[in-house]
Backbone as CSV, one residue per row, in Angstrom:
resi,resn,N_x,N_y,N_z,CA_x,CA_y,CA_z,C_x,C_y,C_z
1,UNK,-58.612,161.121,139.228,-58.162,161.603,140.525,-59.351,162.215,141.254
2,UNK,-59.126,162.461,142.514,-60.176,162.997,143.373,-59.657,164.198,144.140
3,UNK,-60.550,165.098,144.436,-60.278,166.211,145.338,-61.238,166.037,146.496
4,UNK,-60.695,165.745,147.663,-61.524,165.556,148.852,-61.485,166.820,149.691
5,UNK,-62.652,167.265,150.093,-62.789,168.471,150.895,-63.658,168.151,152.097
6,UNK,-63.192,168.512,153.263,-64.007,168.370,154.467,-64.394,169.770,154.924
7,UNK,-65.705,170.029,154.915,-66.220,171.321,155.362,-66.814,171.161,156.744
8,UNK,-66.386,171.989,157.657,-66.995,172.039,158.985,-67.801,173.325,159.020
9,UNK,-69.105,173.176,159.046,-70.021,174.313,158.994,-70.640,174.535,160.363
10,UNK,-70.817,175.794,160.725,-71.447,176.126,162.005,-72.482,177.210,161.789
11,UNK,-73.638,177.026,162.401,-74.704,178.017,162.356,-74.413,179.063,163.432
12,UNK,-74.000,180.265,163.018,-73.726,181.354,163.960,-74.918,182.290,164.093
13,UNK,-76.016,181.917,163.445,-77.237,182.711,163.474,-78.071,182.326,164.700
14,UNK,-79.073,183.134,165.013,-80.003,182.774,166.094,-81.252,182.089,165.528
15,UNK,-81.216,181.725,164.242,-82.316,181.028,163.580,-81.801,179.699,163.021
16,UNK,-82.723,178.806,162.727,-82.343,177.570,162.054,-81.847,177.890,160.653
17,UNK,-80.886,177.112,160.198,-80.317,177.253,158.858,-80.383,175.888,158.188
18,UNK,-80.717,175.880,156.904,-80.763,174.635,156.134,-80.031,174.822,154.814
19,UNK,-79.290,173.794,154.425,-78.722,173.746,153.074,-79.734,172.977,152.240
20,UNK,-80.304,173.661,151.246,-81.342,173.074,150.403,-80.782,172.397,149.156
21,UNK,-79.589,172.837,148.734,-78.992,172.278,147.530,-77.504,172.606,147.533
22,UNK,-76.731,171.774,146.870,-75.310,172.021,146.678,-74.961,171.537,145.280
23,UNK,-74.370,172.422,144.499,-73.977,172.086,143.133,-72.524,172.466,142.921
24,UNK,-71.923,171.865,141.900,-70.562,172.204,141.529,-70.616,173.123,140.304
25,UNK,-69.784,174.163,140.322,-69.615,175.066,139.178,-68.199,174.801,138.681
26,UNK,-68.090,174.239,137.470,-66.799,173.714,137.022,-66.396,174.245,135.656
27,UNK,-65.087,174.198,135.424,-64.497,174.505,134.130,-63.450,173.420,133.878
28,UNK,-63.692,172.555,132.895,-62.837,171.390,132.673,-62.212,171.405,131.293
29,UNK,-61.043,170.796,131.190,-60.319,170.647,129.932,-59.536,169.349,129.969
30,UNK,-58.568,169.181,129.095,-57.786,167.945,129.070,-56.912,167.824,130.326
31,UNK,-56.515,166.599,130.697,-55.648,166.412,131.871,-54.351,167.209,131.733
32,UNK,-53.833,167.644,132.854,-52.593,168.407,132.873,-51.386,167.481,132.737
33,UNK,-50.298,168.024,132.242,-49.034,167.302,132.183,-48.012,168.134,132.949
34,UNK,-46.767,167.712,132.933,-45.728,168.471,133.624,-45.391,167.813,134.941
35,UNK,-45.531,168.549,136.040,-45.208,168.034,137.362,-46.486,167.616,138.074
36,UNK,-46.447,166.429,138.703,-47.603,165.900,139.413,-47.268,165.731,140.889
37,UNK,-48.115,166.273,141.762,-48.050,166.025,143.195,-49.191,165.075,143.515
38,UNK,-48.887,163.971,144.191,-49.907,162.978,144.492,-49.788,162.551,145.950
39,UNK,-50.927,162.548,146.640,-50.969,162.106,148.032,-52.401,161.684,148.338
40,UNK,-52.578,160.653,149.134,-53.929,160.195,149.456,-54.578,161.099,150.491
41,UNK,-55.910,161.076,150.528,-56.617,161.758,151.598,-56.363,161.041,152.909
42,UNK,-56.567,161.722,153.993,-56.369,161.131,155.312,-57.724,160.883,155.961
43,UNK,-57.730,160.470,157.187,-58.966,160.152,157.900,-59.873,161.372,157.985
44,UNK,-61.173,161.122,158.119,-62.131,162.213,158.205,-63.286,161.812,159.104
45,UNK,-64.002,162.812,159.596,-65.230,162.536,160.324,-66.228,161.944,159.350
46,UNK,-67.026,161.032,159.833,-67.986,160.349,158.965,-69.372,160.925,159.212
47,UNK,-69.729,161.974,158.500,-71.048,162.572,158.660,-71.759,162.522,157.323
48,UNK,-71.929,163.618,156.652,-72.605,163.649,155.359,-71.545,163.512,154.276
49,UNK,-71.679,162.479,153.435,-70.744,162.265,152.320,-71.446,162.593,151.016
50,UNK,-70.865,163.552,150.299,-71.411,163.988,149.017,-70.361,163.796,147.941
51,UNK,-70.818,163.499,146.727,-69.896,163.319,145.617,-70.323,164.102,144.395
52,UNK,-69.331,164.521,143.615,-69.558,165.202,142.343,-68.694,164.531,141.294
53,UNK,-69.328,164.025,140.238,-68.610,163.423,139.127,-68.332,164.529,138.111
54,UNK,-67.113,165.014,138.086,-66.765,166.139,137.214,-66.754,165.753,135.737
55,UNK,-66.790,164.454,135.431,-66.864,164.003,134.042,-68.299,164.030,133.514
56,UNK,-69.262,164.228,134.385,-70.676,164.225,134.026,-71.174,165.648,133.771
57,UNK,-72.230,165.771,132.971,-72.884,167.069,132.784,-73.738,167.440,133.993
58,UNK,-74.080,166.457,134.818,-74.911,166.680,136.009,-74.070,167.386,137.075
59,UNK,-74.531,168.528,137.560,-73.778,169.291,138.557,-74.346,169.132,139.968
60,UNK,-75.367,168.280,140.127,-75.995,168.093,141.438,-75.168,167.168,142.327
61,UNK,-75.260,167.381,143.633,-74.582,166.524,144.606,-75.193,165.129,144.579
62,UNK,-74.323,164.136,144.655,-74.767,162.761,144.738,-74.507,162.244,146.151
63,UNK,-75.285,161.280,146.582,-75.070,160.630,147.862,-73.911,159.665,147.694
64,UNK,-72.826,159.904,148.401,-71.598,159.127,148.229,-71.401,158.196,149.419
65,UNK,-72.155,157.125,149.439,-71.974,156.095,150.466,-70.780,155.258,150.024
66,UNK,-69.591,155.616,150.474,-68.352,155.041,149.969,-67.817,155.927,148.874
67,UNK,-66.562,155.730,148.521,-65.938,156.629,147.564,-65.889,156.055,146.157
68,UNK,-66.429,154.871,145.911,-66.500,154.307,144.573,-67.657,154.991,143.837
69,UNK,-67.351,155.766,142.789,-68.374,156.565,142.110,-69.480,155.713,141.498
70,UNK,-69.210,154.456,141.205,-70.265,153.601,140.635,-71.353,153.286,141.656
71,UNK,-71.066,153.489,142.939,-72.056,153.246,144.000,-72.798,154.509,144.425
72,UNK,-72.454,155.659,143.852,-73.109,156.905,144.242,-74.546,156.913,143.748
73,UNK,-75.401,157.555,144.517,-76.809,157.697,144.149,-77.069,159.157,143.784
74,UNK,-77.754,159.409,142.659,-77.914,160.790,142.171,-78.832,161.650,143.042
75,UNK,-78.630,162.948,142.895,-79.526,163.981,143.440,-79.793,163.856,144.936
76,UNK,-78.735,163.994,145.731,-78.838,163.918,147.190,-79.914,164.862,147.720
77,UNK,-79.941,166.092,147.211,-80.848,167.104,147.762,-82.254,167.047,147.175
78,UNK,-82.516,166.093,146.297,-83.866,165.949,145.757,-84.860,165.560,146.862
79,UNK,-84.407,164.764,147.815,-85.311,164.317,148.874,-84.795,164.642,150.273
80,UNK,-83.671,165.376,150.377,-83.066,165.672,151.683,-82.623,167.126,151.736
81,UNK,-82.386,167.590,152.945,-81.700,168.850,153.172,-80.909,168.684,154.454
82,UNK,-80.002,169.614,154.718,-79.145,169.545,155.903,-79.488,170.733,156.777
83,UNK,-79.949,170.462,158.003,-80.381,171.524,158.920,-79.409,171.697,160.079
84,UNK,-79.336,172.947,160.557,-78.500,173.309,161.695,-79.333,174.133,162.662
85,UNK,-79.327,173.764,163.900,-79.904,174.621,164.942,-78.892,175.714,165.255
86,UNK,-79.310,176.811,165.891,-78.349,177.851,166.259,-77.186,177.263,167.065
87,UNK,-75.953,177.588,166.637,-74.746,177.115,167.310,-74.286,175.721,166.894
88,UNK,-75.106,174.975,166.182,-74.765,173.594,165.812,-73.746,173.553,164.682
89,UNK,-72.889,172.528,164.714,-71.931,172.277,163.650,-72.327,171.027,162.878
90,UNK,-71.994,170.997,161.593,-72.174,169.815,160.740,-70.911,169.655,159.900
91,UNK,-70.556,168.418,159.637,-69.390,168.117,158.822,-69.866,167.534,157.497
92,UNK,-69.361,168.096,156.397,-69.632,167.571,155.062,-68.312,167.064,154.483
93,UNK,-68.282,165.803,154.092,-67.139,165.233,153.385,-67.525,165.163,151.918
94,UNK,-66.791,165.892,151.079,-67.150,166.032,149.670,-66.009,165.505,148.807
95,UNK,-66.360,164.684,147.833,-65.376,164.204,146.865,-65.797,164.670,145.478
96,UNK,-64.875,165.333,144.782,-65.052,165.684,143.375,-64.100,164.782,142.597
97,UNK,-64.639,163.994,141.677,-63.852,162.982,140.986,-63.851,163.210,139.480
98,UNK,-62.708,162.941,138.863,-62.598,162.956,137.406,-61.617,161.882,136.968
99,UNK,-61.941,161.218,135.889,-61.003,160.258,135.295,-60.615,160.682,133.885
100,UNK,-61.151,161.829,133.421,-60.928,162.257,132.039,-60.401,163.677,131.877
101,UNK,-60.535,164.521,132.888,-60.310,165.958,132.710,-59.380,166.553,133.758
102,UNK,-59.029,167.790,133.510,-58.463,168.687,134.508,-59.541,169.727,134.766
103,UNK,-59.878,169.970,136.020,-60.981,170.889,136.331,-60.603,171.869,137.432
104,UNK,-61.102,173.080,137.298,-61.172,174.026,138.405,-62.649,174.124,138.742
105,UNK,-62.956,174.278,140.031,-64.364,174.277,140.415,-64.570,174.906,141.781
106,UNK,-65.793,175.353,141.991,-66.271,175.824,143.287,-67.596,175.127,143.548
107,UNK,-68.083,175.264,144.755,-69.401,174.741,145.093,-70.335,175.919,145.327
108,UNK,-71.609,175.738,144.982,-72.610,176.757,145.266,-73.715,176.119,146.084
109,UNK,-73.878,176.615,147.302,-74.911,176.117,148.208,-76.122,177.043,148.174
110,UNK,-77.294,176.449,148.171,-78.541,177.197,148.350,-78.898,177.057,149.819
111,UNK,-78.933,178.187,150.527,-79.097,178.184,151.984,-80.380,178.912,152.356
112,UNK,-81.080,178.371,153.347,-82.269,179.010,153.899,-81.987,179.341,155.364
113,UNK,-82.001,180.642,155.697,-81.819,181.102,157.070,-83.126,181.742,157.503
114,UNK,-83.825,181.071,158.417,-85.162,181.532,158.760,-86.036,181.431,157.517
115,UNK,-86.467,182.574,156.995,-87.265,182.605,155.752,-86.514,183.226,154.585
116,UNK,-85.229,183.497,154.783,-84.428,184.141,153.748,-83.569,183.110,153.030
117,UNK,-83.724,183.041,151.703,-82.923,182.128,150.888,-81.798,182.923,150.239
118,UNK,-80.578,182.360,150.278,-79.439,182.988,149.620,-78.501,181.906,149.096
119,UNK,-77.517,182.328,148.288,-76.549,181.408,147.688,-75.176,181.703,148.285
120,UNK,-74.455,180.653,148.601,-73.127,180.781,149.196,-72.128,180.022,148.337
121,UNK,-71.097,180.721,147.863,-70.032,180.075,147.109,-68.997,179.530,148.087
122,UNK,-68.576,178.304,147.853,-67.560,177.657,148.676,-66.361,177.397,147.780
123,UNK,-65.204,177.967,148.169,-63.997,177.827,147.359,-62.806,177.546,148.270
124,UNK,-61.624,177.559,147.705,-60.389,177.283,148.429,-59.704,178.600,148.769
125,UNK,-60.185,179.251,149.813,-59.613,180.516,150.276,-59.548,181.554,149.157
126,UNK,-60.682,181.702,148.444,-60.785,182.700,147.385,-60.406,182.192,146.002
127,UNK,-59.857,181.014,145.922,-59.465,180.417,144.645,-60.322,179.173,144.396
128,UNK,-60.481,178.767,143.134,-61.213,177.524,142.888,-60.391,176.315,143.334
129,UNK,-61.079,175.224,143.637,-60.408,173.948,143.860,-59.892,173.478,142.507
130,UNK,-58.875,172.588,142.520,-58.295,172.083,141.274,-58.056,170.581,141.397
131,UNK,-58.281,169.888,140.285,-57.979,168.454,140.234,-57.716,168.081,138.784
132,UNK,-56.861,167.100,138.567,-56.622,166.608,137.222,-56.642,165.090,137.224
133,UNK,-57.135,164.526,136.133,-57.080,163.081,135.948,-55.633,162.700,135.659
134,UNK,-55.292,161.471,135.977,-53.990,160.944,135.596,-54.085,160.567,134.115
135,UNK,-53.190,161.081,133.310,-53.211,160.803,131.876,-52.972,159.314,131.640
136,UNK,-53.845,158.720,130.837,-53.709,157.300,130.500,-52.502,157.105,129.595
137,UNK,-51.698,156.089,129.885,-50.554,155.761,129.038,-50.581,154.272,128.729
138,UNK,-49.906,153.885,127.686,-49.778,152.468,127.334,-48.685,151.818,128.178
139,UNK,-47.926,152.614,128.882,-46.819,152.133,129.697,-47.331,151.390,130.923
140,UNK,-46.498,150.495,131.429,-46.841,149.795,132.671,-46.674,150.702,133.881
141,UNK,-46.000,151.822,133.695,-45.846,152.789,134.775,-46.819,153.935,134.535
142,UNK,-47.833,154.070,135.373,-48.921,155.018,135.099,-48.527,156.490,135.140
143,UNK,-47.351,156.824,135.659,-46.969,158.224,135.793,-45.904,158.652,134.793
144,UNK,-45.580,157.800,133.821,-44.502,158.097,132.877,-44.829,159.282,131.967
145,UNK,-46.080,159.698,131.906,-46.513,160.848,131.112,-45.972,162.166,131.686
146,UNK,-45.630,162.167,132.972,-45.243,163.399,133.673,-43.737,163.574,133.698
147,UNK,-43.295,164.835,133.621,-41.863,165.114,133.637,-41.291,165.046,135.053
148,UNK,-42.124,165.257,136.067,-41.678,165.176,137.461,-42.841,164.685,138.312
149,UNK,-42.500,163.952,139.369,-43.510,163.387,140.266,-43.051,163.559,141.704
150,UNK,-43.945,164.080,142.534,-43.708,164.191,143.970,-44.828,163.447,144.678
151,UNK,-44.477,162.486,145.520,-45.455,161.686,146.258,-45.403,162.082,147.726
152,UNK,-46.580,162.125,148.357,-46.658,162.490,149.759,-47.454,161.474,150.559
153,UNK,-47.421,161.638,151.880,-48.174,160.742,152.752,-47.725,159.302,152.601
154,UNK,-48.672,158.384,152.617,-48.334,156.960,152.519,-47.906,156.566,151.111
155,UNK,-47.986,157.488,150.142,-47.560,157.177,148.775,-46.046,157.251,148.595
156,UNK,-45.317,157.756,149.586,-43.865,157.826,149.441,-43.276,156.437,149.594
157,UNK,-42.241,156.161,148.823,-41.595,154.852,148.874,-40.366,154.869,149.768
158,UNK,-39.935,156.037,150.168,-38.753,156.131,151.019,-39.171,156.175,152.488
159,UNK,-38.208,156.090,153.367,-38.463,156.171,154.807,-38.790,157.625,155.133
160,UNK,-40.067,157.942,155.221,-40.520,159.325,155.361,-41.578,159.370,156.461
161,UNK,-41.140,159.485,157.694,-42.060,159.375,158.825,-43.046,160.532,158.962
162,UNK,-42.781,161.668,158.322,-43.674,162.824,158.440,-44.588,163.004,157.235
163,UNK,-44.439,162.173,156.210,-45.321,162.238,155.050,-45.077,163.394,154.111
164,UNK,-43.881,164.032,154.177,-43.589,165.137,153.280,-43.558,164.649,151.829
165,UNK,-43.687,165.578,150.897,-43.573,165.225,149.487,-42.118,164.890,149.171
166,UNK,-41.946,163.787,148.451,-40.622,163.304,148.073,-40.603,163.141,146.553
167,UNK,-39.513,163.617,145.926,-39.394,163.472,144.473,-39.192,161.995,144.140
168,UNK,-40.015,161.503,143.207,-39.936,160.118,142.747,-39.693,160.133,141.246
169,UNK,-39.227,159.034,140.709,-39.004,158.913,139.272,-40.320,158.502,138.615
170,UNK,-40.920,159.351,137.762,-42.200,158.989,137.153,-42.101,157.783,136.218
171,UNK,-40.897,157.467,135.727,-40.708,156.316,134.836,-40.767,154.986,135.599
172,UNK,-40.498,155.007,136.893,-40.428,153.752,137.653,-41.404,153.689,138.825
173,UNK,-42.101,154.771,139.122,-43.012,154.803,140.275,-44.381,154.270,139.860
174,UNK,-45.068,153.462,140.631,-44.546,152.754,141.808,-43.711,151.571,141.351
175,UNK,-42.656,151.304,142.076,-41.689,150.315,141.621,-41.627,149.077,142.389
C-alpha cells in the first residue's frame, strides 16, 4: 500500500530557503489485520515527486518519476535541492510505499534559511503518518484476511456519488 502526501510549502521568511535533504523516520512491523479502509489517491499538482520505499533500509528520498517504485531513482537530494524565494510556494508530492510491513513514520527535512541550517519534522498534525501492506493470502480475494473492509472514492462498488466509505464484504471484494 501507499501513503500519498501533498505538501504545499511557502517561504514566509525574507531570505531564500532551501530544502537540502528529506528523509523518512520510520517504525515498521508486520502488516495489520482487523478492519481495513481503502481508497485511492486523487489528483494532485505535478511538481516535485519524491518516493520512500518503507521496505528498504535506505531512508533517503528517491526521485519518483511515476508511482511505480521499480522506476524510482535513488538519492534525490544527492545532486539536487529545492529552493524558495521569499513568498514563493512549492508543492511536494510524496509517496511512502510498503508491500511487506505496517509502518508509522514522519519526514525530517534539512532546511537552510539564509546561512542557518535547521531540521524540520513533518508529520500528520502532530501524529505520525500510517500505512500498512495488504496481507498476502492464497485466496482469490485479496482482502479475505480482514474482518471488515470499507472502500472509498472510486473503489466503492455501489452507487456512491460522493465517494464516502462504504462497508464491503472482504470475502467477495472486488467482485
